[in-house]
All heavy atoms as TSV, in Angstrom:
chain	resi	resn	atom	element	x	y	z
A	1	MET	N	N	-1.297	11.770	11.293
A	1	MET	CA	C	-1.102	10.763	10.264
A	1	MET	C	C	-1.163	11.423	8.897
A	1	MET	O	O	-1.945	12.322	8.654
A	1	MET	CB	C	-2.172	9.687	10.397
A	1	MET	CG	C	-2.017	8.580	9.424
A	1	MET	SD	S	-3.167	7.252	9.841
A	1	MET	CE	C	-2.456	5.996	8.861
A	2	SER	N	N	-0.340	10.952	8.011
A	2	SER	CA	C	-0.256	11.510	6.671
A	2	SER	C	C	-1.448	11.077	5.823
A	2	SER	O	O	-1.974	9.988	5.968
A	2	SER	CB	C	1.044	11.051	6.015
A	2	SER	OG	O	1.082	11.459	4.677
A	3	GLU	N	N	-1.881	11.928	4.934
A	3	GLU	CA	C	-2.973	11.612	4.019
A	3	GLU	C	C	-2.509	10.673	2.910
A	3	GLU	O	O	-3.306	9.989	2.312
A	3	GLU	CB	C	-3.515	12.894	3.396
A	3	GLU	CG	C	-4.210	13.800	4.389
A	3	GLU	CD	C	-5.518	13.216	4.868
A	3	GLU	OE1	O	-6.216	12.542	4.086
A	3	GLU	OE2	O	-5.835	13.418	6.039
A	4	ARG	N	N	-1.216	10.655	2.621
A	4	ARG	CA	C	-0.692	9.886	1.502
A	4	ARG	C	C	0.240	8.789	2.011
A	4	ARG	O	O	1.171	9.053	2.743
A	4	ARG	CB	C	0.073	10.803	0.561
A	4	ARG	CG	C	0.700	10.090	-0.612
A	4	ARG	CD	C	1.355	11.063	-1.523
A	4	ARG	NE	N	0.310	11.727	-2.261
A	4	ARG	CZ	C	0.478	12.336	-3.402
A	4	ARG	NH1	N	1.663	12.411	-3.920
A	4	ARG	NH2	N	-0.508	12.914	-4.027
A	5	ALA	N	N	-0.017	7.575	1.612
A	5	ALA	CA	C	0.873	6.468	1.949
A	5	ALA	C	C	1.904	6.347	0.836
A	5	ALA	O	O	1.550	6.191	-0.326
A	5	ALA	CB	C	0.092	5.174	2.092
A	6	ALA	N	N	3.152	6.446	1.192
A	6	ALA	CA	C	4.208	6.398	0.199
A	6	ALA	C	C	4.795	4.998	0.105
A	6	ALA	O	O	5.113	4.399	1.128
A	6	ALA	CB	C	5.295	7.399	0.558
A	7	PRO	N	N	4.945	4.477	-1.109
A	7	PRO	CA	C	5.604	3.178	-1.259
A	7	PRO	C	C	7.105	3.330	-1.010
A	7	PRO	O	O	7.677	4.398	-1.215
A	7	PRO	CB	C	5.324	2.805	-2.713
A	7	PRO	CG	C	5.112	4.103	-3.400
A	7	PRO	CD	C	4.500	5.026	-2.387
A	8	PHE	N	N	7.732	2.271	-0.552
A	8	PHE	CA	C	9.160	2.301	-0.280
A	8	PHE	C	C	9.990	1.947	-1.507
A	8	PHE	O	O	11.144	2.327	-1.611
A	8	PHE	CB	C	9.511	1.346	0.855
A	8	PHE	CG	C	8.921	1.762	2.169
A	8	PHE	CD1	C	7.892	1.040	2.731
A	8	PHE	CD2	C	9.388	2.882	2.825
A	8	PHE	CE1	C	7.338	1.422	3.937
A	8	PHE	CE2	C	8.847	3.280	4.034
A	8	PHE	CZ	C	7.823	2.542	4.591
A	9	TYR	N	N	9.406	1.176	-2.427
A	9	TYR	CA	C	10.136	0.772	-3.623
A	9	TYR	C	C	9.148	0.511	-4.757
A	9	TYR	O	O	7.965	0.311	-4.540
A	9	TYR	CB	C	10.994	-0.468	-3.365
A	9	TYR	CG	C	10.209	-1.652	-2.845
A	9	TYR	CD1	C	9.601	-2.550	-3.716
A	9	TYR	CD2	C	10.067	-1.859	-1.479
A	9	TYR	CE1	C	8.869	-3.615	-3.241
A	9	TYR	CE2	C	9.334	-2.927	-0.997
A	9	TYR	CZ	C	8.747	-3.805	-1.893
A	9	TYR	OH	O	8.007	-4.853	-1.415
A	10	CYS	N	N	9.664	0.497	-5.967
A	10	CYS	CA	C	8.851	0.242	-7.153
A	10	CYS	C	C	8.459	-1.234	-7.194
A	10	CYS	O	O	9.316	-2.104	-7.026
A	10	CYS	CB	C	9.653	0.606	-8.405
A	10	CYS	SG	S	8.828	0.177	-9.957
A	11	PRO	N	N	7.178	-1.555	-7.425
A	11	PRO	CA	C	6.774	-2.964	-7.490
A	11	PRO	C	C	7.279	-3.686	-8.748
A	11	PRO	O	O	7.206	-4.899	-8.831
A	11	PRO	CB	C	5.247	-2.893	-7.474
A	11	PRO	CG	C	4.918	-1.547	-7.972
A	11	PRO	CD	C	6.048	-0.656	-7.561
A	12	TYR	N	N	7.804	-2.946	-9.719
A	12	TYR	CA	C	8.276	-3.550	-10.969
A	12	TYR	C	C	9.782	-3.796	-10.969
A	12	TYR	O	O	10.237	-4.881	-11.321
A	12	TYR	CB	C	7.891	-2.676	-12.164
A	12	TYR	CG	C	6.403	-2.549	-12.306
A	12	TYR	CD1	C	5.736	-1.417	-11.858
A	12	TYR	CD2	C	5.647	-3.574	-12.855
A	12	TYR	CE1	C	4.366	-1.310	-11.964
A	12	TYR	CE2	C	4.276	-3.475	-12.973
A	12	TYR	CZ	C	3.642	-2.334	-12.522
A	12	TYR	OH	O	2.290	-2.241	-12.620
A	13	CYS	N	N	10.564	-2.787	-10.571
A	13	CYS	CA	C	12.017	-2.938	-10.645
A	13	CYS	C	C	12.692	-2.964	-9.274
A	13	CYS	O	O	13.850	-3.319	-9.171
A	13	CYS	CB	C	12.629	-1.836	-11.501
A	13	CYS	SG	S	12.600	-0.188	-10.737
A	14	GLY	N	N	11.977	-2.559	-8.221
A	14	GLY	CA	C	12.534	-2.582	-6.875
A	14	GLY	C	C	13.352	-1.359	-6.505
A	14	GLY	O	O	13.877	-1.277	-5.403
A	15	ASP	N	N	13.474	-0.407	-7.393
A	15	ASP	CA	C	14.252	0.796	-7.104
A	15	ASP	C	C	13.468	1.747	-6.199
A	15	ASP	O	O	12.256	1.642	-6.076
A	15	ASP	CB	C	14.625	1.504	-8.408
A	15	ASP	CG	C	15.861	2.356	-8.260
A	15	ASP	OD1	O	15.878	3.226	-7.373
A	15	ASP	OD2	O	16.821	2.147	-9.017
A	16	GLU	N	N	14.173	2.677	-5.573
A	16	GLU	CA	C	13.548	3.623	-4.646
A	16	GLU	C	C	13.429	5.030	-5.220
A	16	GLU	O	O	13.140	5.975	-4.496
A	16	GLU	CB	C	14.359	3.661	-3.349
A	16	GLU	CG	C	14.392	2.320	-2.647
A	16	GLU	CD	C	15.295	2.320	-1.438
A	16	GLU	OE1	O	15.986	3.337	-1.194
A	16	GLU	OE2	O	15.320	1.307	-0.724
A	17	ASP	N	N	13.601	5.183	-6.523
A	17	ASP	CA	C	13.550	6.485	-7.185
A	17	ASP	C	C	12.106	6.820	-7.557
A	17	ASP	O	O	11.740	6.888	-8.730
A	17	ASP	CB	C	14.454	6.461	-8.419
A	17	ASP	CG	C	14.740	7.835	-8.973
A	17	ASP	OD1	O	14.521	8.829	-8.249
A	17	ASP	OD2	O	15.170	7.924	-10.135
A	18	LEU	N	N	11.247	7.035	-6.541
A	18	LEU	CA	C	9.810	7.233	-6.739
A	18	LEU	C	C	9.401	8.674	-6.467
A	18	LEU	O	O	9.915	9.312	-5.552
A	18	LEU	CB	C	9.022	6.311	-5.821
A	18	LEU	CG	C	9.292	4.823	-5.968
A	18	LEU	CD1	C	8.525	4.056	-4.909
A	18	LEU	CD2	C	8.930	4.343	-7.348
A	19	PHE	N	N	8.451	9.145	-7.251
A	19	PHE	CA	C	7.908	10.484	-7.091
A	19	PHE	C	C	6.402	10.438	-7.331
A	19	PHE	O	O	5.924	9.632	-8.128
A	19	PHE	CB	C	8.557	11.447	-8.102
A	19	PHE	CG	C	10.005	11.692	-7.815
A	19	PHE	CD1	C	10.979	10.876	-8.358
A	19	PHE	CD2	C	10.385	12.729	-6.979
A	19	PHE	CE1	C	12.311	11.084	-8.088
A	19	PHE	CE2	C	11.718	12.945	-6.703
A	19	PHE	CZ	C	12.684	12.129	-7.250
A	20	PRO	N	N	5.630	11.306	-6.666
A	20	PRO	CA	C	4.182	11.358	-6.922
A	20	PRO	C	C	3.910	11.737	-8.369
A	20	PRO	O	O	4.601	12.562	-8.956
A	20	PRO	CB	C	3.684	12.445	-5.971
A	20	PRO	CG	C	4.743	12.569	-4.928
A	20	PRO	CD	C	6.036	12.210	-5.591
A	21	ASN	N	N	2.905	11.120	-8.949
A	21	ASN	CA	C	2.500	11.403	-10.317
A	21	ASN	C	C	1.302	12.335	-10.275
A	21	ASN	O	O	0.448	12.217	-9.402
A	21	ASN	CB	C	2.151	10.100	-11.035
A	21	ASN	CG	C	1.927	10.281	-12.505
A	21	ASN	OD1	O	0.916	10.836	-12.908
A	21	ASN	ND2	N	2.865	9.818	-13.310
A	22	GLU	N	N	1.212	13.240	-11.232
A	22	GLU	CA	C	0.135	14.240	-11.207
A	22	GLU	C	C	-1.207	13.714	-11.701
A	22	GLU	O	O	-2.188	14.463	-11.733
A	22	GLU	CB	C	0.539	15.477	-12.003
A	22	GLU	CG	C	0.742	15.262	-13.472
A	22	GLU	CD	C	2.210	15.120	-13.853
A	22	GLU	OE1	O	3.081	15.258	-12.988
A	22	GLU	OE2	O	2.465	14.874	-15.030
A	23	THR	N	N	-1.325	12.442	-12.063
A	23	THR	CA	C	-2.601	11.925	-12.574
A	23	THR	C	C	-3.659	11.758	-11.500
A	23	THR	O	O	-4.828	11.665	-11.825
A	23	THR	CB	C	-2.410	10.583	-13.298
A	23	THR	OG1	O	-1.783	9.672	-12.411
A	23	THR	CG2	C	-1.588	10.748	-14.553
A	24	GLY	N	N	-3.266	11.686	-10.230
A	24	GLY	CA	C	-4.292	11.582	-9.199
A	24	GLY	C	C	-3.774	11.029	-7.885
A	24	GLY	O	O	-2.585	10.751	-7.728
A	25	HIS	N	N	-4.698	10.866	-6.954
A	25	HIS	CA	C	-4.373	10.386	-5.616
A	25	HIS	C	C	-3.859	8.949	-5.665
A	25	HIS	O	O	-4.465	8.093	-6.293
A	25	HIS	CB	C	-5.612	10.464	-4.736
A	25	HIS	CG	C	-5.364	10.020	-3.332
A	25	HIS	ND1	N	-4.609	10.773	-2.461
A	25	HIS	CD2	C	-5.738	8.924	-2.657
A	25	HIS	CE1	C	-4.544	10.143	-1.305
A	25	HIS	NE2	N	-5.224	9.016	-1.402
A	26	GLY	N	N	-2.729	8.706	-5.040
A	26	GLY	CA	C	-2.161	7.367	-4.993
A	26	GLY	C	C	-1.342	6.985	-6.208
A	26	GLY	O	O	-0.889	5.861	-6.310
A	27	ALA	N	N	-1.150	7.904	-7.143
A	27	ALA	CA	C	-0.382	7.613	-8.349
A	27	ALA	C	C	1.085	7.959	-8.126
A	27	ALA	O	O	1.415	9.019	-7.585
A	27	ALA	CB	C	-0.930	8.394	-9.534
A	28	TRP	N	N	1.957	7.054	-8.524
A	28	TRP	CA	C	3.397	7.222	-8.354
A	28	TRP	C	C	4.100	6.888	-9.655
A	28	TRP	O	O	3.589	6.139	-10.474
A	28	TRP	CB	C	3.908	6.293	-7.252
A	28	TRP	CG	C	3.403	6.687	-5.913
A	28	TRP	CD1	C	2.220	6.318	-5.339
A	28	TRP	CD2	C	4.023	7.561	-5.000
A	28	TRP	NE1	N	2.083	6.897	-4.113
A	28	TRP	CE2	C	3.193	7.670	-3.872
A	28	TRP	CE3	C	5.223	8.263	-5.000
A	28	TRP	CZ2	C	3.511	8.456	-2.775
A	28	TRP	CZ3	C	5.544	9.041	-3.899
A	28	TRP	CH2	C	4.694	9.133	-2.808
A	29	GLU	N	N	5.288	7.448	-9.827
A	29	GLU	CA	C	6.099	7.124	-10.990
A	29	GLU	C	C	7.502	6.734	-10.545
A	29	GLU	O	O	8.032	7.292	-9.590
A	29	GLU	CB	C	6.152	8.276	-11.986
A	29	GLU	CG	C	6.754	9.543	-11.444
A	29	GLU	CD	C	6.681	10.692	-12.424
A	29	GLU	OE1	O	5.585	10.943	-12.960
A	29	GLU	OE2	O	7.725	11.338	-12.638
A	30	CYS	N	N	8.042	5.743	-11.213
A	30	CYS	CA	C	9.404	5.305	-10.960
A	30	CYS	C	C	10.270	5.855	-12.076
A	30	CYS	O	O	10.052	5.550	-13.248
A	30	CYS	CB	C	9.491	3.778	-10.920
A	30	CYS	SG	S	11.179	3.176	-10.707
A	31	ARG	N	N	11.246	6.649	-11.721
A	31	ARG	CA	C	12.108	7.247	-12.739
A	31	ARG	C	C	13.234	6.323	-13.160
A	31	ARG	O	O	13.950	6.620	-14.105
A	31	ARG	CB	C	12.638	8.579	-12.231
A	31	ARG	CG	C	11.489	9.561	-12.051
A	31	ARG	CD	C	11.925	10.940	-11.762
A	31	ARG	NE	N	10.751	11.814	-11.631
A	31	ARG	CZ	C	10.797	13.008	-11.089
A	31	ARG	NH1	N	11.928	13.493	-10.635
A	31	ARG	NH2	N	9.708	13.724	-11.003
A	32	SER	N	N	13.390	5.192	-12.485
A	32	SER	CA	C	14.414	4.225	-12.889
A	32	SER	C	C	13.936	3.362	-14.055
A	32	SER	O	O	14.660	3.155	-15.019
A	32	SER	CB	C	14.782	3.319	-11.720
A	32	SER	OG	O	15.442	4.060	-10.731
A	33	CYS	N	N	12.697	2.847	-13.954
A	33	CYS	CA	C	12.182	1.979	-15.023
A	33	CYS	C	C	11.133	2.678	-15.886
A	33	CYS	O	O	10.583	2.066	-16.798
A	33	CYS	CB	C	11.618	0.679	-14.441
A	33	CYS	SG	S	10.132	0.880	-13.440
A	34	ASN	N	N	10.843	3.946	-15.580
A	34	ASN	CA	C	9.922	4.766	-16.375
A	34	ASN	C	C	8.507	4.192	-16.405
A	34	ASN	O	O	7.839	4.203	-17.435
A	34	ASN	CB	C	10.466	4.962	-17.793
A	34	ASN	CG	C	9.867	6.179	-18.450
A	34	ASN	OD1	O	9.522	7.136	-17.770
A	34	ASN	ND2	N	9.728	6.149	-19.758
A	35	ARG	N	N	8.047	3.657	-15.255
A	35	ARG	CA	C	6.686	3.133	-15.149
A	35	ARG	C	C	5.897	3.963	-14.145
A	35	ARG	O	O	6.448	4.521	-13.211
A	35	ARG	CB	C	6.703	1.686	-14.690
A	35	ARG	CG	C	7.219	0.738	-15.726
A	35	ARG	CD	C	7.062	-0.687	-15.240
A	35	ARG	NE	N	7.363	-1.623	-16.293
A	35	ARG	CZ	C	8.252	-2.585	-16.178
A	35	ARG	NH1	N	8.911	-2.769	-15.071
A	35	ARG	NH2	N	8.467	-3.397	-17.185
A	36	ALA	N	N	4.587	3.995	-14.334
A	36	ALA	CA	C	3.680	4.652	-13.397
A	36	ALA	C	C	2.737	3.595	-12.836
A	36	ALA	O	O	2.352	2.659	-13.529
A	36	ALA	CB	C	2.889	5.756	-14.093
A	37	PHE	N	N	2.386	3.740	-11.560
A	37	PHE	CA	C	1.473	2.804	-10.919
A	37	PHE	C	C	0.650	3.560	-9.893
A	37	PHE	O	O	0.937	4.695	-9.547
A	37	PHE	CB	C	2.229	1.628	-10.282
A	37	PHE	CG	C	3.244	2.026	-9.255
A	37	PHE	CD1	C	2.911	2.053	-7.908
A	37	PHE	CD2	C	4.528	2.359	-9.622
A	37	PHE	CE1	C	3.845	2.415	-6.960
A	37	PHE	CE2	C	5.472	2.715	-8.677
A	37	PHE	CZ	C	5.133	2.741	-7.339
A	38	GLN	N	N	-0.421	2.906	-9.421
A	38	GLN	CA	C	-1.321	3.549	-8.478
A	38	GLN	C	C	-1.577	2.616	-7.300
A	38	GLN	O	O	-1.796	1.417	-7.468
A	38	GLN	CB	C	-2.634	3.898	-9.152
A	38	GLN	CG	C	-3.542	4.745	-8.309
A	38	GLN	CD	C	-4.707	5.283	-9.112
A	38	GLN	OE1	O	-5.010	4.786	-10.179
A	38	GLN	NE2	N	-5.353	6.298	-8.602
A	39	LEU	N	N	-1.560	3.181	-6.100
A	39	LEU	CA	C	-1.864	2.449	-4.876
A	39	LEU	C	C	-3.284	2.771	-4.449
A	39	LEU	O	O	-3.722	3.914	-4.548
A	39	LEU	CB	C	-0.903	2.849	-3.752
A	39	LEU	CG	C	0.572	2.637	-4.014
A	39	LEU	CD1	C	1.378	3.163	-2.849
A	39	LEU	CD2	C	0.861	1.186	-4.257
A	40	LYS	N	N	-3.993	1.765	-3.955
A	40	LYS	CA	C	-5.372	1.989	-3.542
A	40	LYS	C	C	-5.688	1.139	-2.321
A	40	LYS	O	O	-5.409	-0.063	-2.304
A	40	LYS	CB	C	-6.327	1.626	-4.677
A	40	LYS	CG	C	-7.768	1.909	-4.366
A	40	LYS	CD	C	-8.632	1.595	-5.566
A	40	LYS	CE	C	-10.091	1.859	-5.252
A	40	LYS	NZ	N	-10.942	1.539	-6.378
A	41	TYR	N	N	-6.259	1.743	-1.311
A	41	TYR	CA	C	-6.688	1.032	-0.113
A	41	TYR	C	C	-8.068	0.451	-0.382
A	41	TYR	O	O	-9.002	1.169	-0.716
A	41	TYR	CB	C	-6.731	2.002	1.067
A	41	TYR	CG	C	-7.257	1.392	2.334
A	41	TYR	CD1	C	-6.514	0.456	3.034
A	41	TYR	CD2	C	-8.493	1.755	2.827
A	41	TYR	CE1	C	-6.995	-0.105	4.199
A	41	TYR	CE2	C	-8.977	1.200	3.998
A	41	TYR	CZ	C	-8.225	0.276	4.674
A	41	TYR	OH	O	-8.701	-0.281	5.827
A	42	LEU	N	N	-8.211	-0.849	-0.240
A	42	LEU	CA	C	-9.479	-1.502	-0.557
A	42	LEU	C	C	-10.409	-1.605	0.642
A	42	LEU	O	O	-11.620	-1.618	0.484
A	42	LEU	CB	C	-9.217	-2.905	-1.118
A	42	LEU	CG	C	-8.435	-2.941	-2.422
A	42	LEU	CD1	C	-8.167	-4.379	-2.833
A	42	LEU	CD2	C	-9.165	-2.189	-3.509
A	43	GLY	N	N	-9.874	-1.739	1.850
A	43	GLY	CA	C	-10.717	-1.837	3.038
A	43	GLY	C	C	-10.266	-2.963	3.947
A	43	GLY	O	O	-9.280	-3.647	3.691
A	44	LEU	N	N	-11.009	-3.183	4.992
A	44	LEU	CA	C	-10.699	-4.235	5.950
A	44	LEU	C	C	-11.298	-5.559	5.508
A	44	LEU	O	O	-12.350	-5.592	4.870
A	44	LEU	CB	C	-11.245	-3.867	7.326
A	44	LEU	CG	C	-10.649	-2.619	7.967
A	44	LEU	CD1	C	-11.400	-2.277	9.246
A	44	LEU	CD2	C	-9.186	-2.824	8.258
A	45	LEU	N	N	-10.650	-6.639	5.880
A	45	LEU	CA	C	-11.182	-7.961	5.577
A	45	LEU	C	C	-12.311	-8.280	6.541
A	45	LEU	O	O	-12.336	-7.811	7.674
A	45	LEU	CB	C	-10.079	-9.018	5.702
A	45	LEU	CG	C	-8.908	-8.831	4.758
A	45	LEU	CD1	C	-7.839	-9.868	5.053
A	45	LEU	CD2	C	-9.358	-8.945	3.319
A	46	SER	N	N	-13.249	-9.091	6.126
A	46	SER	CA	C	-14.432	-9.360	6.935
A	46	SER	C	C	-14.324	-10.664	7.719
A	46	SER	O	O	-15.308	-11.361	7.909
A	46	SER	CB	C	-15.672	-9.390	6.052
A	46	SER	OG	O	-15.556	-10.425	5.107
A	47	ARG	N	N	-13.143	-11.013	8.178
A	47	ARG	CA	C	-12.966	-12.247	8.936
A	47	ARG	C	C	-13.571	-12.161	10.327
A	47	ARG	O	O	-14.026	-13.138	10.875
A	47	ARG	CB	C	-11.490	-12.579	9.070
A	47	ARG	CG	C	-10.864	-12.964	7.777
A	47	ARG	CD	C	-9.436	-13.356	7.992
A	47	ARG	NE	N	-8.737	-13.297	6.726
A	47	ARG	CZ	C	-7.451	-13.085	6.586
A	47	ARG	NH1	N	-6.704	-12.912	7.642
A	47	ARG	NH2	N	-6.905	-13.047	5.406
A	48	GLY	N	N	-13.535	-10.999	10.941
A	48	GLY	CA	C	-14.104	-10.828	12.265
A	48	GLY	C	C	-13.165	-11.284	13.375
A	48	GLY	O	O	-12.019	-11.606	13.143
A	49	VAL	N	N	-13.682	-11.333	14.582
A	49	VAL	CA	C	-12.914	-11.731	15.750
A	49	VAL	C	C	-13.445	-13.066	16.241
A	49	VAL	O	O	-14.637	-13.260	16.399
A	49	VAL	CB	C	-13.037	-10.665	16.864
A	49	VAL	CG1	C	-12.290	-11.109	18.109
A	49	VAL	CG2	C	-12.519	-9.326	16.376
A	50	ARG	N	N	-12.534	-14.016	16.473
A	50	ARG	CA	C	-12.914	-15.327	16.981
A	50	ARG	C	C	-12.287	-15.538	18.355
A	50	ARG	O	O	-11.190	-15.085	18.615
A	50	ARG	CB	C	-12.397	-16.431	16.057
A	50	ARG	CG	C	-12.972	-16.373	14.682
A	50	ARG	CD	C	-12.377	-17.468	13.849
A	50	ARG	NE	N	-10.917	-17.223	13.819
A	50	ARG	CZ	C	-10.103	-17.781	12.955
A	50	ARG	NH1	N	-10.558	-18.625	12.069
A	50	ARG	NH2	N	-8.818	-17.531	12.963
A	51	SER	N	N	-12.961	-16.263	19.213
A	51	SER	CA	C	-12.380	-16.629	20.508
A	51	SER	C	C	-11.670	-17.955	20.366
A	51	SER	O	O	-12.157	-18.883	19.743
A	51	SER	CB	C	-13.484	-16.763	21.562
A	51	SER	OG	O	-14.083	-15.525	21.800
A	52	ASP	N	N	-10.483	-18.059	20.967
A	52	ASP	CA	C	-9.778	-19.342	20.967
A	52	ASP	C	C	-9.931	-19.997	22.336
A	52	ASP	O	O	-10.520	-19.448	23.245
A	52	ASP	CB	C	-8.306	-19.175	20.580
A	52	ASP	CG	C	-7.546	-18.314	21.574
A	52	ASP	OD1	O	-8.167	-17.817	22.521
A	52	ASP	OD2	O	-6.339	-18.160	21.389
A	53	THR	N	N	-9.394	-21.186	22.507
A	53	THR	CA	C	-9.559	-21.922	23.751
A	53	THR	C	C	-8.707	-21.376	24.895
A	53	THR	O	O	-8.945	-21.673	26.050
A	53	THR	CB	C	-9.208	-23.419	23.539
A	53	THR	OG1	O	-7.857	-23.497	23.059
A	53	THR	CG2	C	-10.171	-24.052	22.561
A	54	ALA	N	N	-7.715	-20.556	24.602
A	54	ALA	CA	C	-6.837	-19.995	25.622
A	54	ALA	C	C	-7.466	-18.771	26.284
A	54	ALA	O	O	-6.916	-18.220	27.225
A	54	ALA	CB	C	-5.477	-19.631	25.029
A	55	GLY	N	N	-8.586	-18.299	25.787
A	55	GLY	CA	C	-9.259	-17.168	26.390
A	55	GLY	C	C	-8.952	-15.839	25.729
A	55	GLY	O	O	-9.564	-14.844	26.055
A	56	GLY	N	N	-8.007	-15.789	24.807
A	56	GLY	CA	C	-7.686	-14.545	24.119
A	56	GLY	C	C	-8.490	-14.407	22.842
A	56	GLY	O	O	-9.167	-15.327	22.400
A	57	ASP	N	N	-8.421	-13.237	22.248
A	57	ASP	CA	C	-9.083	-12.997	20.977
A	57	ASP	C	C	-8.075	-13.108	19.851
A	57	ASP	O	O	-6.947	-12.638	19.959
A	57	ASP	CB	C	-9.735	-11.622	20.935
A	57	ASP	CG	C	-10.956	-11.553	21.847
A	57	ASP	OD1	O	-11.545	-12.614	22.079
A	57	ASP	OD2	O	-11.291	-10.448	22.294
A	58	GLU	N	N	-8.472	-13.718	18.767
A	58	GLU	CA	C	-7.618	-13.849	17.602
A	58	GLU	C	C	-8.281	-13.113	16.444
A	58	GLU	O	O	-9.462	-13.250	16.227
A	58	GLU	CB	C	-7.459	-15.328	17.261
A	58	GLU	CG	C	-6.547	-15.564	16.065
A	58	GLU	CD	C	-6.375	-17.045	15.815
A	58	GLU	OE1	O	-6.083	-17.761	16.771
A	58	GLU	OE2	O	-6.544	-17.449	14.666
A	59	ILE	N	N	-7.474	-12.354	15.765
A	59	ILE	CA	C	-8.000	-11.593	14.625
A	59	ILE	C	C	-7.715	-12.332	13.362
A	59	ILE	O	O	-6.704	-12.886	13.152
A	59	ILE	CB	C	-7.401	-10.174	14.590
A	59	ILE	CG1	C	-7.821	-9.438	15.839
A	59	ILE	CG2	C	-7.843	-9.446	13.364
A	59	ILE	CD1	C	-7.257	-8.049	15.958
């Protein structure tokens, strides 16, 4: 598995002309709209696992 998750498109203009930015981990720059942005993994949600009436587990 890769250490870096790459975005598929710019969240501002939707273009795919993206390159890693040297400011740090998860930082990307869009050369179409000249914006820089950063992606960050926050963690898992704490909803847990519930049992339903059909006998399966629902996440």
